[in-house]
VEXTIMAR-5074 format. One record per residue (C-alpha): x, y, z. Coordinates in Angstrom, 2 decimals, padded with zeros to 5 digits. Each point is the difference from the previous one (the first is absolute). Example, Ala and Ser with C-alpha at 12.3 -4.5 7.8 and 13.67 -1.06 7.14 Angstrom:
REM VEXTIMAR-5074
<rec xx="012.30" yy="-004.50" zz="007.80"/>
<rec xx="001.37" yy="003.44" zz="-000.66"/>
This chain:
REM VEXTIMAR-5074
<rec xx="062.15" yy="-027.50" zz="-010.50"/>
<rec xx="-000.41" yy="-000.78" zz="-003.83"/>
<rec xx="002.62" yy="001.16" zz="-002.31"/>
<rec xx="-000.80" yy="003.01" zz="-002.15"/>
<rec xx="001.40" yy="000.31" zz="-003.95"/>
<rec xx="-000.55" yy="002.68" zz="-002.70"/>
<rec xx="-002.39" yy="-000.17" zz="-002.72"/>
<rec xx="002.01" yy="000.34" zz="-003.15"/>
<rec xx="-003.14" yy="000.91" zz="-001.91"/>
<rec xx="-001.63" yy="003.01" zz="002.54"/>
<rec xx="002.91" yy="000.20" zz="002.47"/>
<rec xx="-001.99" yy="-000.47" zz="002.91"/>
<rec xx="000.84" yy="-002.32" zz="002.95"/>
<rec xx="-001.52" yy="-002.97" zz="000.81"/>
<rec xx="000.19" yy="-002.90" zz="001.91"/>
<rec xx="001.39" yy="-003.06" zz="-001.95"/>
<rec xx="-002.93" yy="-002.09" zz="000.16"/>
<rec xx="-001.88" yy="002.51" zz="-001.76"/>
<rec xx="002.68" yy="000.07" zz="-003.12"/>
<rec xx="000.70" yy="-002.23" zz="-002.77"/>
<rec xx="003.90" yy="-000.74" zz="-000.04"/>
<rec xx="001.53" yy="-000.24" zz="-003.63"/>
<rec xx="003.19" yy="-001.56" zz="-001.15"/>
<rec xx="002.06" yy="-000.25" zz="-002.65"/>
<rec xx="000.56" yy="-004.26" zz="-001.49"/>
<rec xx="001.64" yy="-000.75" zz="-003.31"/>
<rec xx="-000.20" yy="003.54" zz="-001.00"/>
<rec xx="-003.96" yy="000.63" zz="000.46"/>
<rec xx="-001.81" yy="001.25" zz="002.53"/>
<rec xx="-001.46" yy="-002.57" zz="002.38"/>
<rec xx="-002.69" yy="000.26" zz="002.72"/>
<rec xx="001.26" yy="-001.23" zz="003.37"/>
<rec xx="-003.50" yy="-000.62" zz="001.76"/>
<rec xx="001.82" yy="-001.55" zz="002.90"/>
<rec xx="002.41" yy="002.43" zz="000.63"/>
<rec xx="002.85" yy="-002.11" zz="000.19"/>
<rec xx="001.88" yy="-000.61" zz="-003.33"/>
<rec xx="003.49" yy="000.98" zz="000.27"/>
<rec xx="001.69" yy="003.27" zz="-001.32"/>
<rec xx="-001.27" yy="003.70" zz="-000.33"/>
<rec xx="-003.37" yy="000.46" zz="000.06"/>
<rec xx="-002.39" yy="003.28" zz="-000.69"/>
<rec xx="-003.56" yy="000.55" zz="001.71"/>
<rec xx="-002.87" yy="001.01" zz="-001.55"/>
<rec xx="-003.82" yy="000.32" zz="001.06"/>
<rec xx="-001.78" yy="-002.60" zz="-001.49"/>
<rec xx="-002.26" yy="002.53" zz="-001.86"/>
<rec xx="-000.16" yy="000.86" zz="-003.62"/>
<rec xx="000.71" yy="003.45" zz="000.35"/>
<rec xx="003.23" yy="-000.41" zz="002.04"/>
<rec xx="001.39" yy="-002.79" zz="-002.28"/>
<rec xx="-000.99" yy="002.31" zz="-003.09"/>
<rec xx="001.58" yy="003.06" zz="001.60"/>
<rec xx="003.22" yy="-002.24" zz="000.95"/>
<rec xx="000.27" yy="-001.64" zz="-003.76"/>
<rec xx="-000.50" yy="003.70" zz="-001.27"/>
<rec xx="002.80" yy="001.08" zz="001.80"/>
<rec xx="002.21" yy="-002.90" zz="-000.30"/>
<rec xx="000.11" yy="-000.15" zz="003.82"/>
<rec xx="000.58" yy="-003.81" zz="-000.08"/>
<rec xx="003.26" yy="000.40" zz="-001.88"/>
<rec xx="001.17" yy="002.87" zz="001.69"/>
<rec xx="-000.49" yy="-002.15" zz="003.56"/>
<rec xx="001.19" yy="-003.34" zz="-000.86"/>
<rec xx="002.91" yy="001.60" zz="-002.00"/>
<rec xx="-000.40" yy="-001.60" zz="-003.12"/>
<rec xx="-000.17" yy="000.98" zz="-003.64"/>
<rec xx="-002.75" yy="-001.45" zz="-002.43"/>
<rec xx="-002.19" yy="-002.05" zz="001.17"/>
<rec xx="-002.90" yy="-002.07" zz="-000.86"/>
<rec xx="-003.00" yy="001.67" zz="001.54"/>
<rec xx="-002.52" yy="-002.75" zz="-000.94"/>
<rec xx="-000.83" yy="-001.73" zz="002.96"/>
<rec xx="-000.92" yy="003.51" zz="001.83"/>
<rec xx="-001.82" yy="001.00" zz="-002.79"/>
<rec xx="-001.99" yy="-002.84" zz="-000.02"/>
<rec xx="-000.59" yy="000.20" zz="003.57"/>
<rec xx="-001.10" yy="003.73" zz="-000.01"/>
<rec xx="-002.43" yy="-000.90" zz="-002.95"/>
<rec xx="-001.64" yy="-002.87" zz="002.14"/>
<rec xx="-000.43" yy="002.66" zz="003.04"/>
<rec xx="-001.73" yy="002.57" zz="-002.58"/>
<rec xx="-002.43" yy="-002.86" zz="-001.14"/>
<rec xx="-000.80" yy="-001.11" zz="003.32"/>
<rec xx="-003.48" yy="001.00" zz="001.39"/>
<rec xx="000.79" yy="002.57" zz="002.85"/>
<rec xx="-001.37" yy="-002.19" zz="002.66"/>
<rec xx="002.43" yy="-002.58" zz="-000.79"/>
<rec xx="003.01" yy="002.35" zz="000.27"/>
<rec xx="-001.43" yy="001.91" zz="003.11"/>
<rec xx="-000.29" yy="-003.38" zz="001.72"/>
<rec xx="003.88" yy="-001.23" zz="-000.74"/>
<rec xx="000.74" yy="003.20" zz="001.59"/>
<rec xx="-001.85" yy="-000.28" zz="002.97"/>
<rec xx="001.21" yy="-003.50" zz="000.68"/>
<rec xx="003.55" yy="001.06" zz="-000.59"/>
<rec xx="-000.40" yy="003.06" zz="002.31"/>
<rec xx="-001.78" yy="-002.10" zz="002.71"/>
<rec xx="003.18" yy="-002.37" zz="000.19"/>
<rec xx="002.22" yy="003.22" zz="001.27"/>
């Protein structure tokens, strides 16, 4: 059975293979694509809407139990997602879902 995590953006539960892990490294949010970085992690769907909601609600800070952190890497990732053609984003999600 796959491990289940909660997205801090939409608060829905999903398998960890469908979510992206974010950690704090050197007082900045960092994407943990391998989900193996040490320390506390926060899970979010790799979609613009979930990432934007989490940033707006300051959910990363709350989930990771930190104060002010540099969010630029996560914001850049969300911008990259919004610029990608829909078919590229859908293909990535489909590949992720097939691995579970």
